[in-house]
VEXMISE-427997 format. One line per 5 residues: number of its first residue (from 0); for each residue x, y, z of C-alpha. Coordinates in nm, 2 decimals. Last residue first. Layout:
N
NUM	X,Y,Z | ...
***
This chain:
443
442	8.22,-3.46,5.43 | 8.29,-3.68,5.12 | 7.98,-3.71,4.92 | 7.90,-4.07,4.80 | 7.62,-4.12,5.05
437	7.44,-3.82,4.91 | 7.45,-3.97,4.56 | 7.26,-4.28,4.69 | 7.00,-4.07,4.87 | 6.96,-3.85,4.56
432	6.89,-4.15,4.34 | 6.63,-4.30,4.57 | 6.75,-4.64,4.71 | 6.66,-4.96,4.52 | 6.48,-5.21,4.73
427	6.29,-5.37,4.44 | 5.97,-5.32,4.65 | 6.06,-4.95,4.66 | 6.09,-4.93,4.28 | 5.75,-5.11,4.24
422	5.58,-4.87,4.49 | 5.72,-4.56,4.32 | 5.61,-4.68,3.98 | 5.26,-4.76,4.12 | 5.22,-4.42,4.27
417	5.34,-4.24,3.96 | 5.12,-4.43,3.72 | 4.80,-4.38,3.92 | 4.88,-4.01,3.99 | 4.96,-3.95,3.62
412	4.63,-4.12,3.52 | 4.43,-3.90,3.76 | 4.61,-3.58,3.65 | 4.57,-3.63,3.27 | 4.28,-3.38,3.24
407	4.51,-3.12,3.41 | 4.75,-3.10,3.11 | 4.91,-2.77,3.18 | 5.25,-2.91,3.06 | 5.50,-2.79,3.32
402	5.23,-2.76,3.60 | 5.11,-3.12,3.54 | 5.46,-3.26,3.51 | 5.56,-3.10,3.84 | 5.23,-3.19,4.02
397	5.27,-3.56,3.93 | 5.64,-3.57,3.99 | 5.61,-3.40,4.33 | 5.34,-3.65,4.43 | 5.56,-3.94,4.32
392	5.88,-3.85,4.51 | 6.09,-4.16,4.49 | 6.36,-3.98,4.28 | 6.42,-4.27,4.03 | 6.08,-4.44,4.04
387	5.87,-4.13,4.07 | 6.06,-3.95,3.79 | 6.01,-4.25,3.56 | 5.64,-4.27,3.66 | 5.58,-3.90,3.59
382	5.76,-3.87,3.26 | 5.61,-4.20,3.13 | 5.26,-4.08,3.23 | 5.32,-3.76,3.03 | 5.43,-3.96,2.72
377	5.14,-4.19,2.78 | 4.91,-3.89,2.74 | 5.01,-3.86,2.37 | 4.90,-4.20,2.25 | 4.55,-4.08,2.20
372	4.25,-4.29,2.30 | 4.16,-4.65,2.27 | 4.27,-4.99,2.39 | 4.17,-5.35,2.33 | 4.02,-5.29,1.98
367	4.28,-5.51,1.81 | 4.46,-5.22,1.65 | 4.44,-5.04,1.99 | 4.63,-5.33,2.15 | 4.92,-5.29,1.91
362	4.91,-4.91,1.95 | 4.93,-4.94,2.33 | 5.19,-5.21,2.34 | 5.43,-5.05,2.09 | 5.40,-4.68,2.00
357	5.26,-4.57,2.33 | 5.52,-4.75,2.53 | 5.79,-4.61,2.30 | 5.64,-4.26,2.36 | 5.65,-4.32,2.74
352	6.02,-4.44,2.72 | 6.10,-4.12,2.54 | 5.90,-3.91,2.78 | 6.06,-4.08,3.08 | 6.41,-4.02,2.93
347	6.32,-3.65,2.91 | 6.19,-3.64,3.26 | 6.51,-3.80,3.39 | 6.72,-3.55,3.18 | 6.52,-3.27,3.33
342	6.57,-3.40,3.69 | 6.94,-3.48,3.68 | 7.10,-3.14,3.74 | 7.43,-2.99,3.65 | 7.78,-2.90,3.79
337	8.03,-3.15,3.65 | 8.16,-3.40,3.91 | 8.34,-3.60,3.64 | 8.03,-3.80,3.56 | 7.68,-3.67,3.51
332	7.71,-3.62,3.13 | 7.78,-3.99,3.09 | 7.43,-4.08,3.21 | 7.25,-3.83,3.00 | 7.46,-3.93,2.69
327	7.39,-4.30,2.73 | 7.02,-4.25,2.78 | 7.00,-3.99,2.51 | 7.18,-4.21,2.26 | 6.96,-4.52,2.32
322	6.63,-4.32,2.34 | 6.70,-4.12,2.02 | 6.80,-4.44,1.84 | 6.49,-4.62,1.95 | 6.27,-4.33,1.85
317	6.43,-4.31,1.50 | 6.37,-4.68,1.44 | 6.01,-4.64,1.56 | 5.94,-4.35,1.32 | 5.83,-4.04,1.51
312	5.51,-3.86,1.45 | 5.53,-3.52,1.62 | 5.39,-3.35,1.92 | 5.51,-3.54,2.23 | 5.82,-3.68,2.07
307	5.94,-3.34,1.97 | 5.82,-3.16,2.28 | 6.02,-3.40,2.50 | 6.32,-3.36,2.27 | 6.31,-2.98,2.30
302	6.30,-2.99,2.68 | 6.59,-3.24,2.69 | 6.85,-3.12,2.93 | 7.10,-3.02,2.66 | 7.21,-3.21,2.36
297	7.00,-3.48,2.19 | 6.81,-3.25,1.94 | 7.15,-3.14,1.80 | 7.21,-3.47,1.63 | 7.51,-3.45,1.39
292	7.69,-3.13,1.49 | 7.58,-3.08,1.85 | 7.61,-3.45,1.90 | 7.98,-3.44,1.82 | 8.03,-3.14,2.06
287	7.84,-3.32,2.34 | 8.07,-3.62,2.30 | 8.36,-3.39,2.33 | 8.21,-3.24,2.64 | 8.16,-3.59,2.79
282	8.52,-3.67,2.72 | 8.67,-3.33,2.85 | 8.53,-3.31,3.20 | 8.80,-3.53,3.35 | 9.07,-3.33,3.18
277	9.24,-3.17,3.48 | 9.19,-3.49,3.68 | 9.42,-3.68,3.44 | 9.24,-3.95,3.23 | 9.35,-4.31,3.28
272	9.32,-4.32,3.66 | 8.96,-4.44,3.69 | 8.80,-4.47,4.04 | 8.56,-4.18,4.01 | 8.46,-4.29,3.66
267	8.38,-4.64,3.77 | 8.18,-4.52,4.07 | 7.96,-4.27,3.87 | 7.91,-4.53,3.60 | 7.78,-4.78,3.85
262	7.57,-4.51,4.02 | 7.41,-4.42,3.69 | 7.36,-4.78,3.58 | 7.18,-4.86,3.91 | 6.96,-4.55,3.92
257	6.85,-4.60,3.56 | 6.77,-4.96,3.61 | 6.56,-4.88,3.91 | 6.37,-4.63,3.69 | 6.31,-4.90,3.43
252	6.16,-5.13,3.70 | 5.92,-4.86,3.81 | 5.85,-4.79,3.45 | 5.71,-5.13,3.40 | 5.47,-5.09,3.70
247	5.36,-4.74,3.60 | 5.30,-4.86,3.24 | 5.09,-5.14,3.38 | 4.88,-4.89,3.57 | 4.83,-4.68,3.26
242	4.74,-4.98,3.06 | 4.48,-5.08,3.32 | 4.36,-4.72,3.27 | 4.24,-4.80,2.92 | 3.87,-4.85,3.01
237	3.88,-4.52,3.20 | 3.93,-4.34,2.87 | 4.27,-4.19,2.79 | 4.33,-3.83,2.90 | 4.34,-3.56,2.63
232	4.65,-3.36,2.54 | 4.57,-3.00,2.45 | 4.77,-2.84,2.74 | 5.09,-3.00,2.60 | 5.29,-2.69,2.52
227	5.58,-2.78,2.76 | 5.78,-2.51,2.94 | 5.49,-2.29,3.05 | 5.57,-1.92,3.04 | 5.88,-1.70,3.08
222	5.82,-1.32,3.09 | 6.14,-1.25,3.29 | 5.98,-0.99,3.52 | 5.62,-1.12,3.52 | 5.65,-1.50,3.49
217	5.99,-1.57,3.64 | 5.97,-1.31,3.92 | 5.61,-1.39,4.00 | 5.69,-1.76,4.02 | 5.99,-1.70,4.24
212	5.79,-1.49,4.48 | 5.50,-1.74,4.50 | 5.74,-2.03,4.56 | 5.91,-1.82,4.84 | 5.57,-1.74,5.00
207	5.47,-2.11,4.99 | 5.80,-2.22,5.14 | 5.80,-1.96,5.42 | 5.44,-2.05,5.51 | 5.50,-2.42,5.50
202	5.82,-2.39,5.71 | 5.64,-2.19,5.98 | 5.32,-2.41,5.98 | 5.50,-2.74,6.04 | 5.59,-3.03,5.82
197	5.96,-3.07,5.89 | 6.16,-3.09,5.57 | 6.20,-3.44,5.41 | 6.40,-3.31,5.11 | 6.20,-3.54,4.88
192	5.84,-3.50,5.00 | 5.85,-3.18,5.20 | 6.08,-2.96,4.99 | 5.97,-3.12,4.67 | 5.60,-3.05,4.75
187	5.67,-2.68,4.78 | 5.86,-2.67,4.45 | 5.59,-2.88,4.28 | 5.34,-2.61,4.38 | 5.56,-2.34,4.23
182	5.62,-2.50,3.89 | 5.78,-2.26,3.64 | 6.04,-2.54,3.60 | 6.36,-2.36,3.71 | 6.17,-2.09,3.90
177	5.97,-2.32,4.12 | 6.28,-2.55,4.17 | 6.49,-2.25,4.29 | 6.21,-2.10,4.50 | 6.17,-2.43,4.69
172	6.54,-2.44,4.75 | 6.54,-2.08,4.87 | 6.24,-2.14,5.11 | 6.42,-2.45,5.25 | 6.74,-2.24,5.30
167	6.52,-1.97,5.46 | 6.34,-2.21,5.69 | 6.67,-2.33,5.83 | 6.63,-2.69,5.94 | 7.00,-2.71,6.04
162	7.17,-2.41,5.87 | 7.40,-2.32,6.16 | 7.65,-2.11,5.96 | 7.51,-1.76,6.04 | 7.45,-1.84,6.41
157	7.44,-1.50,6.59 | 7.38,-1.32,6.26 | 7.03,-1.48,6.23 | 6.85,-1.25,5.99 | 7.14,-1.16,5.77
152	7.31,-1.51,5.79 | 6.98,-1.67,5.71 | 6.93,-1.43,5.42 | 7.26,-1.55,5.27 | 7.16,-1.91,5.35
147	6.84,-1.86,5.15 | 7.04,-1.73,4.85 | 7.26,-2.05,4.89 | 6.94,-2.26,4.90 | 6.82,-2.09,4.58
142	7.16,-2.16,4.42 | 7.13,-2.53,4.53 | 6.78,-2.56,4.40 | 6.87,-2.38,4.07 | 7.17,-2.61,4.03
137	6.94,-2.91,4.06 | 6.68,-2.75,3.83 | 6.92,-2.65,3.55 | 6.93,-2.99,3.38 | 7.22,-3.18,3.23
132	7.27,-3.35,2.90 | 7.58,-3.15,2.82 | 7.56,-2.89,2.55 | 7.88,-2.69,2.64 | 7.66,-2.39,2.73
127	7.48,-2.61,2.99 | 7.82,-2.69,3.15 | 7.93,-2.33,3.13 | 7.61,-2.20,3.29 | 7.62,-2.47,3.56
122	7.98,-2.38,3.65 | 7.92,-2.00,3.65 | 7.60,-2.02,3.86 | 7.74,-2.28,4.09 | 8.06,-2.09,4.16
117	7.87,-1.76,4.23 | 7.61,-1.92,4.46 | 7.86,-2.16,4.64 | 8.10,-1.88,4.71 | 7.82,-1.64,4.82
112	7.68,-1.90,5.06 | 7.99,-2.00,5.24 | 7.91,-2.36,5.33 | 7.81,-2.58,5.62 | 7.79,-2.96,5.64
107	7.60,-3.23,5.84 | 7.34,-3.00,5.99 | 7.05,-3.18,5.82 | 6.97,-2.87,5.62 | 7.33,-2.87,5.50
102	7.31,-3.23,5.40 | 6.99,-3.17,5.20 | 7.16,-2.88,5.02 | 7.46,-3.10,4.94 | 7.23,-3.38,4.81
97	7.05,-3.12,4.58 | 7.36,-2.98,4.43 | 7.32,-3.14,4.09 | 7.67,-3.26,4.05 | 7.97,-3.07,4.19
92	7.90,-2.74,4.36 | 8.03,-2.85,4.70 | 8.39,-2.89,4.56 | 8.45,-2.51,4.54 | 8.80,-2.44,4.41
87	8.84,-2.79,4.26 | 8.49,-2.75,4.10 | 8.59,-2.42,3.94 | 8.92,-2.56,3.81 | 8.75,-2.86,3.67
82	8.49,-2.65,3.49 | 8.76,-2.42,3.35 | 8.97,-2.70,3.20 | 8.67,-2.87,3.04 | 8.54,-2.54,2.91
77	8.88,-2.48,2.74 | 8.85,-2.81,2.56 | 8.49,-2.73,2.46 | 8.60,-2.39,2.31 | 8.87,-2.57,2.11
72	8.60,-2.81,1.99 | 8.40,-2.52,1.87 | 8.69,-2.35,1.69 | 8.80,-2.68,1.53 | 8.44,-2.73,1.39
67	8.37,-2.37,1.28 | 8.65,-2.40,1.03 | 8.44,-2.61,0.81 | 8.21,-2.33,0.69 | 7.98,-2.52,0.45
62	7.93,-2.83,0.66 | 7.93,-2.62,0.98 | 7.63,-2.42,0.87 | 7.41,-2.50,1.17 | 7.69,-2.44,1.42
57	7.63,-2.06,1.43 | 7.26,-2.09,1.47 | 7.31,-2.34,1.75 | 7.56,-2.11,1.92 | 7.33,-1.82,1.90
52	7.04,-2.02,2.05 | 7.26,-2.15,2.33 | 7.37,-1.80,2.42 | 7.01,-1.68,2.44 | 6.88,-1.97,2.64
47	7.18,-1.96,2.87 | 7.14,-1.59,2.95 | 6.76,-1.62,3.01 | 6.77,-1.94,3.22 | 7.06,-1.82,3.44
42	6.91,-1.48,3.48 | 6.58,-1.63,3.58 | 6.75,-1.86,3.83 | 6.91,-1.56,4.00 | 6.59,-1.35,3.99
37	6.38,-1.63,4.12 | 6.62,-1.67,4.41 | 6.59,-1.30,4.49 | 6.21,-1.30,4.46 | 6.18,-1.63,4.66
32	6.40,-1.51,4.94 | 6.20,-1.19,4.97 | 5.87,-1.38,4.97 | 6.00,-1.61,5.24 | 6.09,-1.30,5.44
27	5.75,-1.16,5.40 | 5.58,-1.49,5.49 | 5.81,-1.55,5.78 | 5.72,-1.21,5.92 | 5.35,-1.29,5.88
22	5.41,-1.63,6.06 | 5.59,-1.47,6.35 | 5.30,-1.46,6.59 | 5.19,-1.81,6.50 | 5.53,-1.95,6.60
17	5.46,-1.87,6.97 | 5.49,-2.24,7.06 | 5.84,-2.24,6.94 | 5.97,-2.32,6.59 | 6.09,-1.96,6.53
12	6.32,-2.00,6.82 | 6.55,-2.24,6.63 | 6.65,-2.53,6.86 | 6.38,-2.77,6.75 | 6.58,-2.99,6.52
7	6.40,-3.31,6.45 | 6.39,-3.29,6.07 | 6.75,-3.20,6.04 | 6.87,-3.48,6.26 | 6.63,-3.72,6.09
2	6.76,-3.63,5.75 | 7.12,-3.68,5.85 | 7.05,-4.03,6.00
***
């Protein structure tokens, strides 16, 4: 009911019949929101990437310099305490932050924008620094929404906490996703396909201007380019598109499995009494510490792992181990209300499943002349279809993966796989992951 409330709100004067006269103003304001949100996300990406690179370099020689191990695990224990303290002080920053942003737009909760912005930035940075399998896109969307809420308070001082359908919060959320992935078009689609924002000219103008501002900030000011170097991937021939369709159907089932296991683990952890609340974040951080020493490719959101399976030959046994450990680690990293996103881990798992699909049925059929073409595109199709099945936003998934990779020749296959995966997941009557998580937020 919350989405319908937000979607149907017509109380804001900018939604009146004279909206055309304020479209240029909304474009300028949306651009301002996008530039500011892009700056925040750019600072998060830049500072984390540099810190993570230094820590990785420091941990590389742990076998020769043994004392780095107790120091690092001491740091992780301190992070666990700090993260719990931050979340207790500002509970709305737990998890990805996307459900909270959607609830705010639906008029079901309000927040103090600067508290959420500062707490989410610090909490997400610490969680990512600890090596947890979390993405920065959910936090980026929530931080962008908080930036938009700040501008909303500035430009609508008479109702600073009435965020129902606010174009500035929507613009900030769009900018957050655009800056996190370097995908402005996907950011706009996400606002209307997943967040169910009203499809009118005012919101569209504000969202597009914000996406442009965030993209300019990330590309020009921070100098960050495309995340995945897959522009050279070639699409499979049309004769193999039945395999693409079949992949979408299978991945629709796999996406439902991901949602169900994630929610089961979420509920089990929330109800456990063995670990004191102060130390709830410690177990996943200790697991991250072990993986940082023995399998560093598995820590973090998964960009490096996607590139690895997309560009290199991987033995089947190694691929199965990577998939199993990443699946468990990605799910376990989301418990304990730790700030961090789901989208990049979902895309990473989709890439791993896609590579397994390419190495088993596709390769076996190719050996008998029943399939042809490179196995690489199936990694992209896996990312799109897994995203579509879990989030239930197929068009966003298609455009997001295309913008991240630059593989425009694979666009038809991505669209086919994504739409089929979404349909299969819907037929299985599994709610989208963010809807399920939204129901578990105590208002």
